[in-house]
N, C-alpha and C positions, 0 to 999 in steps of 0.2 A: 323538751324545752329548747327554745331557740336561744343559742348563745352565739357569740362571735365565731367561735370555732366551728359550731354546727352549721352556721350559715355558709361559711367558706367551704366546708366539706360537701355540702349538698347543692352548691351553686352549679347550675346547668346552663348558664348563659353563654359559655364558650363552646357549647356543643352545637352541631348543625340543627338538630331537633331536640327539644327537651326530653324526648323519649329515648334518645341514643344512649348507649352504654358508655360509662366512663371506663378508663383503663382498669380501675380497681374492680368494677363490676364484670368487665370482660374477662379478667384473670380468674374470677370465681367461676364464671360460666365455662371458661375454656377447659377447666379440669374435668367437667362433666360431659362435654361434647365428645362423642367418639371420633377418632381420627378417620381420615378418608380410607375407603376400602383399598386393599392391595390389588394391584393389577388394573388393567383398563386405563382409561384416561385419568389424568390428574384432576383434582377438584379445581374447577374453573371459577368458583365463586368464593369470596371471602366470607367465612362463617360469621365474622363480626357484623358484616353488612346484612346478612340474613337475620341475625338476632335483632339488629336495629330495625329492619323491616317488620319483623314480628312484633317488637315492642311498640312500633308506631301504630300498627293496626289495633293492638290491644289497648293502648293508652288513649287513642283518639276515637276509637269506635268507628273508624271510617270503613267504607266498603273496600273489598280487596282491589277492585279496579281503580280506586282512588289513591292507591299507594304511589307516592312521588316517584318520578322517573329517575332520580339519582340513587334510588335504592334498587336492589335486585328485583327482577320481574316477579309479579304476584304468583305465578305458577311455581317459581323456584322457592319462594318463601313458604307457600302453602305446602309444597312437597316436603320441605325440611320439617315443618310443623307436624305433618302426618307421620313422617318417619320417626321423629323424636318421640312422639306419643306412643307409637307402636313398640319401639325398642326400649322404652323405659327411661330415656334420657330426661324427659321433663319431670318424672317422678324423682329421679336422683338429684336433679337440680333443685327441685322444691325441698327435698329433705336436707340438702346441704345448706340452703338458705334458712330453713327452719332451725337447724342446729346452731348456725351462726347467730341468729337473732336471740335465741335463748341464752347463748353464752355471753352476748353483749349485755343482756339484762341481768347478768350474774346469777343465772339459773342453771340447773343441771341440763345437759344436752338433751336428755329425754325426760318427760314428766314422770314423777314417782307416784302420782295418783290421778285418777280421772273420775268424772261424774257422768253417769249415764242417766239420762232423763227418759222415762218411758211414757 
């Protein structure tokens, strides 16, 4: 239900794109994103910008080549998406958000019953 508090909390008008992560959302995702590998070159891209690029593609449904120029290159965003899919980062992030949503709805973190339709 939209209340004055909810409207303010979900206001995205001050973000560059409506799909960009807020600081709160970034903090949630940051806990699940693996750190840069040791050795070699330092990570040259901001992971928040990569997440913003990924969220832009997912929320707008645009083609990868239509990613705005102020976001990381499409090859970089695509590489991180593939890597996070393979190493389980996206699954961990999804689970963390799932648990948070259930807790916000005053429910147990994991369901106690399930219905299987055959």
